[in-house]
C-alpha positions, 0 to 999 in steps of 0.5 A: 652569583652565576656559576661557571668554570675555568677553561684552558685557552691554549695560549703559550703563556699558559692562561685560562678563560672563564665560561659562565654556565646558563642558569635554568629557568624557574619551574612552574608551581602548578601542572596544566592539564593536557586537555584544557585549551590554550588561552587565545589572548592574554586578556582572556587568560588573565580574567578570573573564572567568574568574569569569563563565565559572565562573558559567555553568558553575555554572548549567548543572550545576544545570540538569542536576541538576534534570532528572536525575530524568527518564528518556527512553525509548530508541527503537529505530532506524528500521531495527529498527523497520521490520524488527520491523513487517514480521515482527509476524505471526511474533511473533504466531503463533510463540514465540522462536527456539531452537537444538536441542541438539547441532545448528545448527538454529534452530526455532520453536514454533507457538502454534496447533499441538501442542507437538511442531510445530516449524518452521525459523526462516526467514520464508518457511518460517514463512509457508508453515506459516501458509498451509497450516495456519492461513490462516483464523486468519492472515486474521482476525488481519491484519484485526484488526491492520491488517496487510497479509498476507504469505503467499506465495500472497497476495503472488503474487496481488497481484503478478499483479494489479499486472502486469495493471493495467499491461498496456495493454488492447487490442481483441483480447478485445473482437473475436470471430473469426467464420467467413466465411459465404457469401451466401445464394442458391438455388444455394448452399443447394442445394449445401449440402443435397446435401453434407450428404445425402452427408456424413451418408448421409441419404435424400433424404426428409429434405429433406421432413421438417417438423423440417428445415424448422423448423430451416432456418426458425429459422436463417434468423431469425438476425441474426448467424450461427447457433451450432452445438452441439457433440456434448457439448452436444447429448448433454447437452441430449438426456439432459435432454429425455429425462428431462423427457419420462419425468417427464411421461409418468409424471405423465400415466399416474398420472392415468389 
């Protein structure tokens, strides 16, 4: 029986009307998790868990069967790829390694040498062979292949250059040591002239020679000291001037 109540209708006869009240809907027995998604269709909502799981597995199998014809290439590991990239020069200039029958030696055939030329299968030994016999071809290949040279001589020079770049520059290379030159005075010059005459067994008339005066006057114009040539430099200069003098003399004599 539905619940309701009597309400005064406002009529003159003093009657009243009966208004039924709405019945509340029955409560659900279980609580649904807020995070669980709403069923998309009525058929899926009514399926038991076992049937739903079987349907999901069937869909996954169909997807894998559709992608079965696609073949993905197998990429080498990072370590193997790095090792191969560092020895590209060996693979370019030498054949595959092979073992000599009856021995434990492993050799490689050089692609640029005659067939009888074989090199031990060690990376350093192979690159020494390239440095000694095929340096020009190796440099040309490195430039074309964008490969850093791995020859022992090149690596040693690069290491020395790197070490030199790390050395802090000092003033030692820019400062040239100079010998202590005594100040000029008439007495100091006279003493030096006497020492020169005695040490070289020169006559006293050498001081009156005009060439000696010319040499002293040129030296007096020097602003940062006089550089005295060595015996080797002086000898080469004398021979050169003597040859030039003979050529000039021959030309003059031929004209006359």
